[in-house]
mmCIF file of the N, C-alpha and C atoms, coordinates in Angstrom:
data_MODEL
# 
_entry.id   MODEL 
# 
loop_
_atom_site.group_PDB 
_atom_site.id 
_atom_site.type_symbol 
_atom_site.label_atom_id 
_atom_site.label_alt_id 
_atom_site.label_comp_id 
_atom_site.label_asym_id 
_atom_site.label_entity_id 
_atom_site.label_seq_id 
_atom_site.pdbx_PDB_ins_code 
_atom_site.Cartn_x 
_atom_site.Cartn_y 
_atom_site.Cartn_z 
_atom_site.occupancy 
_atom_site.B_iso_or_equiv 
_atom_site.pdbx_formal_charge 
_atom_site.auth_seq_id 
_atom_site.auth_comp_id 
_atom_site.auth_asym_id 
_atom_site.auth_atom_id 
_atom_site.pdbx_PDB_model_num 
ATOM 1   N N  . UNK A 1 1  ? -31.030 -9.731  2.321   1.00 0.00 ? 1  UNK A N  1 
ATOM 2   C CA . UNK A 1 1  ? -30.247 -8.529  2.079   1.00 0.00 ? 1  UNK A CA 1 
ATOM 3   C C  . UNK A 1 1  ? -29.049 -8.463  3.028   1.00 0.00 ? 1  UNK A C  1 
ATOM 4   N N  . UNK A 1 2  ? -29.264 -8.911  4.248   1.00 0.00 ? 2  UNK A N  1 
ATOM 5   C CA . UNK A 1 2  ? -28.175 -8.868  5.224   1.00 0.00 ? 2  UNK A CA 1 
ATOM 6   C C  . UNK A 1 2  ? -27.020 -9.778  4.792   1.00 0.00 ? 2  UNK A C  1 
ATOM 7   N N  . UNK A 1 3  ? -27.353 -10.936 4.245   1.00 0.00 ? 3  UNK A N  1 
ATOM 8   C CA . UNK A 1 3  ? -26.318 -11.864 3.776   1.00 0.00 ? 3  UNK A CA 1 
ATOM 9   C C  . UNK A 1 3  ? -25.565 -11.263 2.592   1.00 0.00 ? 3  UNK A C  1 
ATOM 10  N N  . UNK A 1 4  ? -26.286 -10.639 1.691   1.00 0.00 ? 4  UNK A N  1 
ATOM 11  C CA . UNK A 1 4  ? -25.652 -9.982  0.535   1.00 0.00 ? 4  UNK A CA 1 
ATOM 12  C C  . UNK A 1 4  ? -24.682 -8.910  1.034   1.00 0.00 ? 4  UNK A C  1 
ATOM 13  N N  . UNK A 1 5  ? -25.128 -8.115  1.967   1.00 0.00 ? 5  UNK A N  1 
ATOM 14  C CA . UNK A 1 5  ? -24.257 -7.065  2.516   1.00 0.00 ? 5  UNK A CA 1 
ATOM 15  C C  . UNK A 1 5  ? -23.039 -7.677  3.200   1.00 0.00 ? 5  UNK A C  1 
ATOM 16  N N  . UNK A 1 6  ? -23.237 -8.760  3.942   1.00 0.00 ? 6  UNK A N  1 
ATOM 17  C CA . UNK A 1 6  ? -22.112 -9.434  4.599   1.00 0.00 ? 6  UNK A CA 1 
ATOM 18  C C  . UNK A 1 6  ? -21.091 -9.926  3.580   1.00 0.00 ? 6  UNK A C  1 
ATOM 19  N N  . UNK A 1 7  ? -21.565 -10.514 2.494   1.00 0.00 ? 7  UNK A N  1 
ATOM 20  C CA . UNK A 1 7  ? -20.669 -11.007 1.442   1.00 0.00 ? 7  UNK A CA 1 
ATOM 21  C C  . UNK A 1 7  ? -19.850 -9.865  0.868   1.00 0.00 ? 7  UNK A C  1 
ATOM 22  N N  . UNK A 1 8  ? -20.517 -8.777  0.534   1.00 0.00 ? 8  UNK A N  1 
ATOM 23  C CA . UNK A 1 8  ? -19.815 -7.625  -0.042  1.00 0.00 ? 8  UNK A CA 1 
ATOM 24  C C  . UNK A 1 8  ? -18.815 -7.037  0.954   1.00 0.00 ? 8  UNK A C  1 
ATOM 25  N N  . UNK A 1 9  ? -19.212 -6.956  2.212   1.00 0.00 ? 9  UNK A N  1 
ATOM 26  C CA . UNK A 1 9  ? -18.338 -6.401  3.246   1.00 0.00 ? 9  UNK A CA 1 
ATOM 27  C C  . UNK A 1 9  ? -17.102 -7.283  3.460   1.00 0.00 ? 9  UNK A C  1 
ATOM 28  N N  . UNK A 1 10 ? -17.291 -8.579  3.467   1.00 0.00 ? 10 UNK A N  1 
ATOM 29  C CA . UNK A 1 10 ? -16.171 -9.514  3.635   1.00 0.00 ? 10 UNK A CA 1 
ATOM 30  C C  . UNK A 1 10 ? -15.165 -9.336  2.509   1.00 0.00 ? 10 UNK A C  1 
ATOM 31  N N  . UNK A 1 11 ? -15.666 -9.229  1.288   1.00 0.00 ? 11 UNK A N  1 
ATOM 32  C CA . UNK A 1 11 ? -14.769 -9.068  0.138   1.00 0.00 ? 11 UNK A CA 1 
ATOM 33  C C  . UNK A 1 11 ? -14.029 -7.739  0.220   1.00 0.00 ? 11 UNK A C  1 
ATOM 34  N N  . UNK A 1 12 ? -14.717 -6.690  0.621   1.00 0.00 ? 12 UNK A N  1 
ATOM 35  C CA . UNK A 1 12 ? -14.054 -5.388  0.764   1.00 0.00 ? 12 UNK A CA 1 
ATOM 36  C C  . UNK A 1 12 ? -12.970 -5.444  1.828   1.00 0.00 ? 12 UNK A C  1 
ATOM 37  N N  . UNK A 1 13 ? -13.247 -6.107  2.930   1.00 0.00 ? 13 UNK A N  1 
ATOM 38  C CA . UNK A 1 13 ? -12.271 -6.210  4.016   1.00 0.00 ? 13 UNK A CA 1 
ATOM 39  C C  . UNK A 1 13 ? -11.028 -6.984  3.601   1.00 0.00 ? 13 UNK A C  1 
ATOM 40  N N  . UNK A 1 14 ? -11.150 -7.837  2.593   1.00 0.00 ? 14 UNK A N  1 
ATOM 41  C CA . UNK A 1 14 ? -10.024 -8.613  2.086   1.00 0.00 ? 14 UNK A CA 1 
ATOM 42  C C  . UNK A 1 14 ? -9.333  -7.912  0.913   1.00 0.00 ? 14 UNK A C  1 
ATOM 43  N N  . UNK A 1 15 ? -9.556  -6.634  0.766   1.00 0.00 ? 15 UNK A N  1 
ATOM 44  C CA . UNK A 1 15 ? -8.874  -5.877  -0.272  1.00 0.00 ? 15 UNK A CA 1 
ATOM 45  C C  . UNK A 1 15 ? -9.575  -5.877  -1.622  1.00 0.00 ? 15 UNK A C  1 
ATOM 46  N N  . UNK A 1 16 ? -10.828 -6.293  -1.652  1.00 0.00 ? 16 UNK A N  1 
ATOM 47  C CA . UNK A 1 16 ? -11.603 -6.222  -2.887  1.00 0.00 ? 16 UNK A CA 1 
ATOM 48  C C  . UNK A 1 16 ? -11.710 -7.522  -3.645  1.00 0.00 ? 16 UNK A C  1 
ATOM 49  N N  . UNK A 1 17 ? -10.980 -8.563  -3.221  1.00 0.00 ? 17 UNK A N  1 
ATOM 50  C CA . UNK A 1 17 ? -11.139 -9.871  -3.841  1.00 0.00 ? 17 UNK A CA 1 
ATOM 51  C C  . UNK A 1 17 ? -10.794 -10.977 -2.858  1.00 0.00 ? 17 UNK A C  1 
ATOM 52  N N  . UNK A 1 18 ? -11.391 -12.156 -3.104  1.00 0.00 ? 18 UNK A N  1 
ATOM 53  C CA . UNK A 1 18 ? -11.249 -13.278 -2.183  1.00 0.00 ? 18 UNK A CA 1 
ATOM 54  C C  . UNK A 1 18 ? -11.469 -14.577 -2.947  1.00 0.00 ? 18 UNK A C  1 
ATOM 55  N N  . UNK A 1 19 ? -10.850 -15.651 -2.467  1.00 0.00 ? 19 UNK A N  1 
ATOM 56  C CA . UNK A 1 19 ? -11.104 -16.973 -3.034  1.00 0.00 ? 19 UNK A CA 1 
ATOM 57  C C  . UNK A 1 19 ? -12.496 -17.428 -2.602  1.00 0.00 ? 19 UNK A C  1 
ATOM 58  N N  . UNK A 1 20 ? -13.131 -18.219 -3.466  1.00 0.00 ? 20 UNK A N  1 
ATOM 59  C CA . UNK A 1 20 ? -14.495 -18.667 -3.170  1.00 0.00 ? 20 UNK A CA 1 
ATOM 60  C C  . UNK A 1 20 ? -14.587 -19.440 -1.855  1.00 0.00 ? 20 UNK A C  1 
ATOM 61  N N  . UNK A 1 21 ? -13.642 -20.338 -1.617  1.00 0.00 ? 21 UNK A N  1 
ATOM 62  C CA . UNK A 1 21 ? -13.713 -21.135 -0.385  1.00 0.00 ? 21 UNK A CA 1 
ATOM 63  C C  . UNK A 1 21 ? -13.548 -20.265 0.854   1.00 0.00 ? 21 UNK A C  1 
ATOM 64  N N  . UNK A 1 22 ? -12.689 -19.274 0.795   1.00 0.00 ? 22 UNK A N  1 
ATOM 65  C CA . UNK A 1 22 ? -12.519 -18.373 1.939   1.00 0.00 ? 22 UNK A CA 1 
ATOM 66  C C  . UNK A 1 22 ? -13.799 -17.590 2.197   1.00 0.00 ? 22 UNK A C  1 
ATOM 67  N N  . UNK A 1 23 ? -14.432 -17.144 1.127   1.00 0.00 ? 23 UNK A N  1 
ATOM 68  C CA . UNK A 1 23 ? -15.695 -16.422 1.264   1.00 0.00 ? 23 UNK A CA 1 
ATOM 69  C C  . UNK A 1 23 ? -16.761 -17.311 1.886   1.00 0.00 ? 23 UNK A C  1 
ATOM 70  N N  . UNK A 1 24 ? -16.824 -18.543 1.427   1.00 0.00 ? 24 UNK A N  1 
ATOM 71  C CA . UNK A 1 24 ? -17.825 -19.477 1.926   1.00 0.00 ? 24 UNK A CA 1 
ATOM 72  C C  . UNK A 1 24 ? -17.678 -19.649 3.445   1.00 0.00 ? 24 UNK A C  1 
ATOM 73  N N  . UNK A 1 25 ? -16.452 -19.819 3.925   1.00 0.00 ? 25 UNK A N  1 
ATOM 74  C CA . UNK A 1 25 ? -16.231 -20.006 5.358   1.00 0.00 ? 25 UNK A CA 1 
ATOM 75  C C  . UNK A 1 25 ? -16.459 -18.721 6.145   1.00 0.00 ? 25 UNK A C  1 
ATOM 76  N N  . UNK A 1 26 ? -15.967 -17.601 5.639   1.00 0.00 ? 26 UNK A N  1 
ATOM 77  C CA . UNK A 1 26 ? -16.121 -16.325 6.353   1.00 0.00 ? 26 UNK A CA 1 
ATOM 78  C C  . UNK A 1 26 ? -17.590 -15.925 6.457   1.00 0.00 ? 26 UNK A C  1 
ATOM 79  N N  . UNK A 1 27 ? -18.374 -16.194 5.404   1.00 0.00 ? 27 UNK A N  1 
ATOM 80  C CA . UNK A 1 27 ? -19.794 -15.825 5.399   1.00 0.00 ? 27 UNK A CA 1 
ATOM 81  C C  . UNK A 1 27 ? -20.670 -16.901 6.035   1.00 0.00 ? 27 UNK A C  1 
ATOM 82  N N  . UNK A 1 28 ? -20.046 -18.024 6.411   1.00 0.00 ? 28 UNK A N  1 
ATOM 83  C CA . UNK A 1 28 ? -20.769 -19.127 7.046   1.00 0.00 ? 28 UNK A CA 1 
ATOM 84  C C  . UNK A 1 28 ? -21.913 -19.639 6.165   1.00 0.00 ? 28 UNK A C  1 
ATOM 85  N N  . UNK A 1 29 ? -21.580 -19.912 4.901   1.00 0.00 ? 29 UNK A N  1 
ATOM 86  C CA . UNK A 1 29 ? -22.567 -20.392 3.938   1.00 0.00 ? 29 UNK A CA 1 
ATOM 87  C C  . UNK A 1 29 ? -22.222 -21.802 3.486   1.00 0.00 ? 29 UNK A C  1 
ATOM 88  N N  . UNK A 1 30 ? -23.235 -22.564 3.119   1.00 0.00 ? 30 UNK A N  1 
ATOM 89  C CA . UNK A 1 30 ? -22.986 -23.858 2.487   1.00 0.00 ? 30 UNK A CA 1 
ATOM 90  C C  . UNK A 1 30 ? -22.553 -23.595 1.044   1.00 0.00 ? 30 UNK A C  1 
ATOM 91  N N  . UNK A 1 31 ? -22.024 -24.614 0.411   1.00 0.00 ? 31 UNK A N  1 
ATOM 92  C CA . UNK A 1 31 ? -21.577 -24.465 -0.972  1.00 0.00 ? 31 UNK A CA 1 
ATOM 93  C C  . UNK A 1 31 ? -22.732 -24.067 -1.884  1.00 0.00 ? 31 UNK A C  1 
ATOM 94  N N  . UNK A 1 32 ? -23.874 -24.716 -1.715  1.00 0.00 ? 32 UNK A N  1 
ATOM 95  C CA . UNK A 1 32 ? -25.039 -24.401 -2.555  1.00 0.00 ? 32 UNK A CA 1 
ATOM 96  C C  . UNK A 1 32 ? -25.561 -22.991 -2.308  1.00 0.00 ? 32 UNK A C  1 
ATOM 97  N N  . UNK A 1 33 ? -25.578 -22.564 -1.049  1.00 0.00 ? 33 UNK A N  1 
ATOM 98  C CA . UNK A 1 33 ? -26.010 -21.199 -0.746  1.00 0.00 ? 33 UNK A CA 1 
ATOM 99  C C  . UNK A 1 33 ? -25.080 -20.192 -1.402  1.00 0.00 ? 33 UNK A C  1 
ATOM 100 N N  . UNK A 1 34 ? -23.777 -20.451 -1.276  1.00 0.00 ? 34 UNK A N  1 
ATOM 101 C CA . UNK A 1 34 ? -22.804 -19.525 -1.842  1.00 0.00 ? 34 UNK A CA 1 
ATOM 102 C C  . UNK A 1 34 ? -22.962 -19.427 -3.359  1.00 0.00 ? 34 UNK A C  1 
ATOM 103 N N  . UNK A 1 35 ? -23.133 -20.564 -4.016  1.00 0.00 ? 35 UNK A N  1 
ATOM 104 C CA . UNK A 1 35 ? -23.310 -20.553 -5.472  1.00 0.00 ? 35 UNK A CA 1 
ATOM 105 C C  . UNK A 1 35 ? -24.515 -19.715 -5.865  1.00 0.00 ? 35 UNK A C  1 
ATOM 106 N N  . UNK A 1 36 ? -25.600 -19.847 -5.119  1.00 0.00 ? 36 UNK A N  1 
ATOM 107 C CA . UNK A 1 36 ? -26.823 -19.091 -5.407  1.00 0.00 ? 36 UNK A CA 1 
ATOM 108 C C  . UNK A 1 36 ? -26.588 -17.587 -5.246  1.00 0.00 ? 36 UNK A C  1 
ATOM 109 N N  . UNK A 1 37 ? -25.974 -17.199 -4.143  1.00 0.00 ? 37 UNK A N  1 
ATOM 110 C CA . UNK A 1 37 ? -25.706 -15.770 -3.904  1.00 0.00 ? 37 UNK A CA 1 
ATOM 111 C C  . UNK A 1 37 ? -24.716 -15.217 -4.932  1.00 0.00 ? 37 UNK A C  1 
ATOM 112 N N  . UNK A 1 38 ? -23.662 -15.954 -5.229  1.00 0.00 ? 38 UNK A N  1 
ATOM 113 C CA . UNK A 1 38 ? -22.679 -15.469 -6.200  1.00 0.00 ? 38 UNK A CA 1 
ATOM 114 C C  . UNK A 1 38 ? -23.302 -15.289 -7.582  1.00 0.00 ? 38 UNK A C  1 
ATOM 115 N N  . UNK A 1 39 ? -24.136 -16.234 -7.971  1.00 0.00 ? 39 UNK A N  1 
ATOM 116 C CA . UNK A 1 39 ? -24.807 -16.134 -9.274  1.00 0.00 ? 39 UNK A CA 1 
ATOM 117 C C  . UNK A 1 39 ? -25.653 -14.859 -9.337  1.00 0.00 ? 39 UNK A C  1 
ATOM 118 N N  . UNK A 1 40 ? -26.411 -14.611 -8.286  1.00 0.00 ? 40 UNK A N  1 
ATOM 119 C CA . UNK A 1 40 ? -27.273 -13.425 -8.229  1.00 0.00 ? 40 UNK A CA 1 
ATOM 120 C C  . UNK A 1 40 ? -26.444 -12.135 -8.217  1.00 0.00 ? 40 UNK A C  1 
ATOM 121 N N  . UNK A 1 41 ? -25.396 -12.108 -7.398  1.00 0.00 ? 41 UNK A N  1 
ATOM 122 C CA . UNK A 1 41 ? -24.570 -10.907 -7.296  1.00 0.00 ? 41 UNK A CA 1 
ATOM 123 C C  . UNK A 1 41 ? -23.812 -10.628 -8.596  1.00 0.00 ? 41 UNK A C  1 
ATOM 124 N N  . UNK A 1 42 ? -23.394 -11.669 -9.275  1.00 0.00 ? 42 UNK A N  1 
ATOM 125 C CA . UNK A 1 42 ? -22.696 -11.478 -10.554 1.00 0.00 ? 42 UNK A CA 1 
ATOM 126 C C  . UNK A 1 42 ? -23.663 -11.047 -11.653 1.00 0.00 ? 42 UNK A C  1 
ATOM 127 N N  . UNK A 1 43 ? -24.862 -11.591 -11.642 1.00 0.00 ? 43 UNK A N  1 
ATOM 128 C CA . UNK A 1 43 ? -25.832 -11.201 -12.667 1.00 0.00 ? 43 UNK A CA 1 
ATOM 129 C C  . UNK A 1 43 ? -26.252 -9.741  -12.504 1.00 0.00 ? 43 UNK A C  1 
ATOM 130 N N  . UNK A 1 44 ? -26.155 -9.226  -11.276 1.00 0.00 ? 44 UNK A N  1 
ATOM 131 C CA . UNK A 1 44 ? -26.470 -7.822  -11.015 1.00 0.00 ? 44 UNK A CA 1 
ATOM 132 C C  . UNK A 1 44 ? -25.230 -6.929  -11.045 1.00 0.00 ? 44 UNK A C  1 
ATOM 133 N N  . UNK A 1 45 ? -24.102 -7.511  -11.454 1.00 0.00 ? 45 UNK A N  1 
ATOM 134 C CA . UNK A 1 45 ? -22.835 -6.797  -11.626 1.00 0.00 ? 45 UNK A CA 1 
ATOM 135 C C  . UNK A 1 45 ? -22.303 -6.179  -10.335 1.00 0.00 ? 45 UNK A C  1 
ATOM 136 N N  . UNK A 1 46 ? -22.579 -6.836  -9.208  1.00 0.00 ? 46 UNK A N  1 
ATOM 137 C CA . UNK A 1 46 ? -22.032 -6.389  -7.932  1.00 0.00 ? 46 UNK A CA 1 
ATOM 138 C C  . UNK A 1 46 ? -20.700 -7.086  -7.649  1.00 0.00 ? 46 UNK A C  1 
ATOM 139 N N  . UNK A 1 47 ? -20.526 -8.278  -8.234  1.00 0.00 ? 47 UNK A N  1 
ATOM 140 C CA . UNK A 1 47 ? -19.286 -9.040  -8.134  1.00 0.00 ? 47 UNK A CA 1 
ATOM 141 C C  . UNK A 1 47 ? -18.845 -9.479  -9.519  1.00 0.00 ? 47 UNK A C  1 
ATOM 142 N N  . UNK A 1 48 ? -17.566 -9.853  -9.627  1.00 0.00 ? 48 UNK A N  1 
ATOM 143 C CA . UNK A 1 48 ? -17.035 -10.339 -10.900 1.00 0.00 ? 48 UNK A CA 1 
ATOM 144 C C  . UNK A 1 48 ? -15.972 -11.400 -10.642 1.00 0.00 ? 48 UNK A C  1 
ATOM 145 N N  . UNK A 1 49 ? -15.807 -12.297 -11.621 1.00 0.00 ? 49 UNK A N  1 
ATOM 146 C CA . UNK A 1 49 ? -14.726 -13.283 -11.568 1.00 0.00 ? 49 UNK A CA 1 
ATOM 147 C C  . UNK A 1 49 ? -13.434 -12.589 -11.920 1.00 0.00 ? 49 UNK A C  1 
ATOM 148 N N  . UNK A 1 50 ? -12.365 -12.983 -11.237 1.00 0.00 ? 50 UNK A N  1 
ATOM 149 C CA . UNK A 1 50 ? -11.033 -12.439 -11.527 1.00 0.00 ? 50 UNK A CA 1 
ATOM 150 C C  . UNK A 1 50 ? -10.073 -13.606 -11.692 1.00 0.00 ? 50 UNK A C  1 
ATOM 151 N N  . UNK A 1 51 ? -9.249  -13.524 -12.719 1.00 0.00 ? 51 UNK A N  1 
ATOM 152 C CA . UNK A 1 51 ? -8.262  -14.562 -12.982 1.00 0.00 ? 51 UNK A CA 1 
ATOM 153 C C  . UNK A 1 51 ? -6.899  -13.912 -13.138 1.00 0.00 ? 51 UNK A C  1 
ATOM 154 N N  . UNK A 1 52 ? -5.918  -14.388 -12.359 1.00 0.00 ? 52 UNK A N  1 
ATOM 155 C CA . UNK A 1 52 ? -4.555  -13.901 -12.507 1.00 0.00 ? 52 UNK A CA 1 
ATOM 156 C C  . UNK A 1 52 ? -3.584  -14.946 -11.975 1.00 0.00 ? 52 UNK A C  1 
ATOM 157 N N  . UNK A 1 53 ? -2.547  -15.218 -12.746 1.00 0.00 ? 53 UNK A N  1 
ATOM 158 C CA . UNK A 1 53 ? -1.514  -16.187 -12.341 1.00 0.00 ? 53 UNK A CA 1 
ATOM 159 C C  . UNK A 1 53 ? -2.094  -17.508 -11.838 1.00 0.00 ? 53 UNK A C  1 
ATOM 160 N N  . UNK A 1 54 ? -2.998  -18.086 -12.613 1.00 0.00 ? 54 UNK A N  1 
ATOM 161 C CA . UNK A 1 54 ? -3.640  -19.367 -12.263 1.00 0.00 ? 54 UNK A CA 1 
ATOM 162 C C  . UNK A 1 54 ? -4.465  -19.291 -10.986 1.00 0.00 ? 54 UNK A C  1 
ATOM 163 N N  . UNK A 1 55 ? -4.800  -18.093 -10.564 1.00 0.00 ? 55 UNK A N  1 
ATOM 164 C CA . UNK A 1 55 ? -5.560  -17.874 -9.338  1.00 0.00 ? 55 UNK A CA 1 
ATOM 165 C C  . UNK A 1 55 ? -6.940  -17.329 -9.706  1.00 0.00 ? 55 UNK A C  1 
ATOM 166 N N  . UNK A 1 56 ? -7.983  -17.993 -9.241  1.00 0.00 ? 56 UNK A N  1 
ATOM 167 C CA . UNK A 1 56 ? -9.361  -17.555 -9.496  1.00 0.00 ? 56 UNK A CA 1 
ATOM 168 C C  . UNK A 1 56 ? -9.931  -16.985 -8.212  1.00 0.00 ? 56 UNK A C  1 
ATOM 169 N N  . UNK A 1 57 ? -10.336 -15.731 -8.273  1.00 0.00 ? 57 UNK A N  1 
ATOM 170 C CA . UNK A 1 57 ? -10.941 -15.081 -7.116  1.00 0.00 ? 57 UNK A CA 1 
ATOM 171 C C  . UNK A 1 57 ? -12.233 -14.393 -7.531  1.00 0.00 ? 57 UNK A C  1 
ATOM 172 N N  . UNK A 1 58 ? -12.954 -13.937 -6.528  1.00 0.00 ? 58 UNK A N  1 
ATOM 173 C CA . UNK A 1 58 ? -14.169 -13.157 -6.728  1.00 0.00 ? 58 UNK A CA 1 
ATOM 174 C C  . UNK A 1 58 ? -13.845 -11.734 -6.304  1.00 0.00 ? 58 UNK A C  1 
ATOM 175 N N  . UNK A 1 59 ? -14.155 -10.776 -7.166  1.00 0.00 ? 59 UNK A N  1 
ATOM 176 C CA . UNK A 1 59 ? -13.881 -9.377  -6.858  1.00 0.00 ? 59 UNK A CA 1 
ATOM 177 C C  . UNK A 1 59 ? -15.151 -8.556  -6.791  1.00 0.00 ? 59 UNK A C  1 
ATOM 178 N N  . UNK A 1 60 ? -15.097 -7.521  -5.993  1.00 0.00 ? 60 UNK A N  1 
ATOM 179 C CA . UNK A 1 60 ? -16.237 -6.614  -5.881  1.00 0.00 ? 60 UNK A CA 1 
ATOM 180 C C  . UNK A 1 60 ? -16.085 -5.511  -6.929  1.00 0.00 ? 60 UNK A C  1 
ATOM 181 N N  . UNK A 1 61 ? -17.179 -5.144  -7.541  1.00 0.00 ? 61 UNK A N  1 
ATOM 182 C CA . UNK A 1 61 ? -17.167 -4.089  -8.551  1.00 0.00 ? 61 UNK A CA 1 
ATOM 183 C C  . UNK A 1 61 ? -17.458 -2.746  -7.891  1.00 0.00 ? 61 UNK A C  1 
ATOM 184 N N  . UNK A 1 62 ? -17.306 -1.690  -8.661  1.00 0.00 ? 62 UNK A N  1 
ATOM 185 C CA . UNK A 1 62 ? -17.632 -0.355  -8.155  1.00 0.00 ? 62 UNK A CA 1 
ATOM 186 C C  . UNK A 1 62 ? -19.110 -0.297  -7.764  1.00 0.00 ? 62 UNK A C  1 
ATOM 187 N N  . UNK A 1 63 ? -19.942 -0.908  -8.588  1.00 0.00 ? 63 UNK A N  1 
ATOM 188 C CA . UNK A 1 63 ? -21.375 -0.958  -8.295  1.00 0.00 ? 63 UNK A CA 1 
ATOM 189 C C  . UNK A 1 63 ? -21.625 -1.702  -6.978  1.00 0.00 ? 63 UNK A C  1 
ATOM 190 N N  . UNK A 1 64 ? -20.862 -2.762  -6.732  1.00 0.00 ? 64 UNK A N  1 
ATOM 191 C CA . UNK A 1 64 ? -20.983 -3.519  -5.491  1.00 0.00 ? 64 UNK A CA 1 
ATOM 192 C C  . UNK A 1 64 ? -20.570 -2.699  -4.281  1.00 0.00 ? 64 UNK A C  1 
ATOM 193 N N  . UNK A 1 65 ? -19.488 -1.935  -4.428  1.00 0.00 ? 65 UNK A N  1 
ATOM 194 C CA . UNK A 1 65 ? -19.041 -1.065  -3.329  1.00 0.00 ? 65 UNK A CA 1 
ATOM 195 C C  . UNK A 1 65 ? -20.104 -0.013  -3.017  1.00 0.00 ? 65 UNK A C  1 
ATOM 196 N N  . UNK A 1 66 ? -20.655 0.585   -4.073  1.00 0.00 ? 66 UNK A N  1 
ATOM 197 C CA . UNK A 1 66 ? -21.692 1.608   -3.884  1.00 0.00 ? 66 UNK A CA 1 
ATOM 198 C C  . UNK A 1 66 ? -22.920 1.020   -3.190  1.00 0.00 ? 66 UNK A C  1 
ATOM 199 N N  . UNK A 1 67 ? -23.318 -0.181  -3.615  1.00 0.00 ? 67 UNK A N  1 
ATOM 200 C CA . UNK A 1 67 ? -24.460 -0.838  -2.996  1.00 0.00 ? 67 UNK A CA 1 
ATOM 201 C C  . UNK A 1 67 ? -24.204 -1.066  -1.508  1.00 0.00 ? 67 UNK A C  1 
ATOM 202 N N  . UNK A 1 68 ? -23.010 -1.537  -1.180  1.00 0.00 ? 68 UNK A N  1 
ATOM 203 C CA . UNK A 1 68 ? -22.667 -1.826  0.212   1.00 0.00 ? 68 UNK A CA 1 
ATOM 204 C C  . UNK A 1 68 ? -22.725 -0.571  1.071   1.00 0.00 ? 68 UNK A C  1 
ATOM 205 N N  . UNK A 1 69 ? -22.195 0.522   0.556   1.00 0.00 ? 69 UNK A N  1 
ATOM 206 C CA . UNK A 1 69 ? -22.217 1.797   1.284   1.00 0.00 ? 69 UNK A CA 1 
ATOM 207 C C  . UNK A 1 69 ? -23.651 2.265   1.492   1.00 0.00 ? 69 UNK A C  1 
ATOM 208 N N  . UNK A 1 70 ? -24.451 2.217   0.446   1.00 0.00 ? 70 UNK A N  1 
ATOM 209 C CA . UNK A 1 70 ? -25.845 2.676   0.540   1.00 0.00 ? 70 UNK A CA 1 
ATOM 210 C C  . UNK A 1 70 ? -26.655 1.801   1.508   1.00 0.00 ? 70 UNK A C  1 
ATOM 211 N N  . UNK A 1 71 ? -26.418 0.501   1.447   1.00 0.00 ? 71 UNK A N  1 
ATOM 212 C CA . UNK A 1 71 ? -27.136 -0.406  2.342   1.00 0.00 ? 71 UNK A CA 1 
ATOM 213 C C  . UNK A 1 71 ? -26.784 -0.096  3.797   1.00 0.00 ? 71 UNK A C  1 
ATOM 214 N N  . UNK A 1 72 ? -25.504 0.137   4.076   1.00 0.00 ? 72 UNK A N  1 
ATOM 215 C CA . UNK A 1 72 ? -25.076 0.479   5.439   1.00 0.00 ? 72 UNK A CA 1 
ATOM 216 C C  . UNK A 1 72 ? -25.739 1.776   5.894   1.00 0.00 ? 72 UNK A C  1 
ATOM 217 N N  . UNK A 1 73 ? -25.891 2.726   4.998   1.00 0.00 ? 73 UNK A N  1 
ATOM 218 C CA . UNK A 1 73 ? -26.550 3.995   5.338   1.00 0.00 ? 73 UNK A CA 1 
ATOM 219 C C  . UNK A 1 73 ? -28.021 3.777   5.674   1.00 0.00 ? 73 UNK A C  1 
ATOM 220 N N  . UNK A 1 74 ? -28.681 2.930   4.913   1.00 0.00 ? 74 UNK A N  1 
ATOM 221 C CA . UNK A 1 74 ? -30.098 2.633   5.173   1.00 0.00 ? 74 UNK A CA 1 
ATOM 222 C C  . UNK A 1 74 ? -30.250 1.952   6.523   1.00 0.00 ? 74 UNK A C  1 
ATOM 223 N N  . UNK A 1 75 ? -29.368 0.987   6.825   1.00 0.00 ? 75 UNK A N  1 
ATOM 224 C CA . UNK A 1 75 ? -29.423 0.289   8.118   1.00 0.00 ? 75 UNK A CA 1 
ATOM 225 C C  . UNK A 1 75 ? -29.194 1.269   9.278   1.00 0.00 ? 75 UNK A C  1 
ATOM 226 N N  . UNK A 1 76 ? -28.271 2.193   9.096   1.00 0.00 ? 76 UNK A N  1 
ATOM 227 C CA . UNK A 1 76 ? -28.003 3.194   10.125  1.00 0.00 ? 76 UNK A CA 1 
ATOM 228 C C  . UNK A 1 76 ? -29.226 4.097   10.317  1.00 0.00 ? 76 UNK A C  1 
ATOM 229 N N  . UNK A 1 77 ? -29.851 4.487   9.229   1.00 0.00 ? 77 UNK A N  1 
ATOM 230 C CA . UNK A 1 77 ? -31.064 5.310   9.283   1.00 0.00 ? 77 UNK A CA 1 
ATOM 231 C C  . UNK A 1 77 ? -32.159 4.571   10.044  1.00 0.00 ? 77 UNK A C  1 
ATOM 232 N N  . UNK A 1 78 ? -32.342 3.277   9.726   1.00 0.00 ? 78 UNK A N  1 
ATOM 233 C CA . UNK A 1 78 ? -33.363 2.475   10.390  1.00 0.00 ? 78 UNK A CA 1 
ATOM 234 C C  . UNK A 1 78 ? -33.123 2.405   11.906  1.00 0.00 ? 78 UNK A C  1 
ATOM 235 N N  . UNK A 1 79 ? -31.886 2.184   12.294  1.00 0.00 ? 79 UNK A N  1 
ATOM 236 C CA . UNK A 1 79 ? -31.616 2.057   13.728  1.00 0.00 ? 79 UNK A CA 1 
ATOM 237 C C  . UNK A 1 79 ? -31.713 3.406   14.440  1.00 0.00 ? 79 UNK A C  1 
ATOM 238 N N  . UNK A 1 80 ? -31.363 4.478   13.747  1.00 0.00 ? 80 UNK A N  1 
ATOM 239 C CA . UNK A 1 80 ? -31.456 5.813   14.346  1.00 0.00 ? 80 UNK A CA 1 
ATOM 240 C C  . UNK A 1 80 ? -32.902 6.181   14.665  1.00 0.00 ? 80 UNK A C  1 
ATOM 241 N N  . UNK A 1 81 ? -33.806 5.828   13.760  1.00 0.00 ? 81 UNK A N  1 
ATOM 242 C CA . UNK A 1 81 ? -35.212 6.195   13.924  1.00 0.00 ? 81 UNK A CA 1 
ATOM 243 C C  . UNK A 1 81 ? -36.080 5.039   14.424  1.00 0.00 ? 81 UNK A C  1 
ATOM 244 N N  . UNK A 1 82 ? -35.441 3.950   14.810  1.00 0.00 ? 82 UNK A N  1 
ATOM 245 C CA . UNK A 1 82 ? -36.183 2.831   15.402  1.00 0.00 ? 82 UNK A CA 1 
ATOM 246 C C  . UNK A 1 82 ? -37.128 2.139   14.455  1.00 0.00 ? 82 UNK A C  1 
ATOM 247 N N  . UNK A 1 83 ? -36.781 2.076   13.205  1.00 0.00 ? 83 UNK A N  1 
ATOM 248 C CA . UNK A 1 83 ? -37.652 1.432   12.214  1.00 0.00 ? 83 UNK A CA 1 
ATOM 249 C C  . UNK A 1 83 ? -37.377 -0.051  12.100  1.00 0.00 ? 83 UNK A C  1 
# 
């Protein structure tokens, strides 16, 4: 879950979309790990492929943004109450 949150946070910090290779390096993932996470996140509609001007990027969806916010709230709750 922490890796998923990191991926979503990285994409948000880059303005909502990022190239796959940049994401792979920023998240410190191998190519195979990244493919696995991207497949899962896209199947759950948290991320989407974006194509514009011969440029392929990965974008975060509204559902992905909401998930990221909620996850951060849960983590904050856990640390506040020592869980």
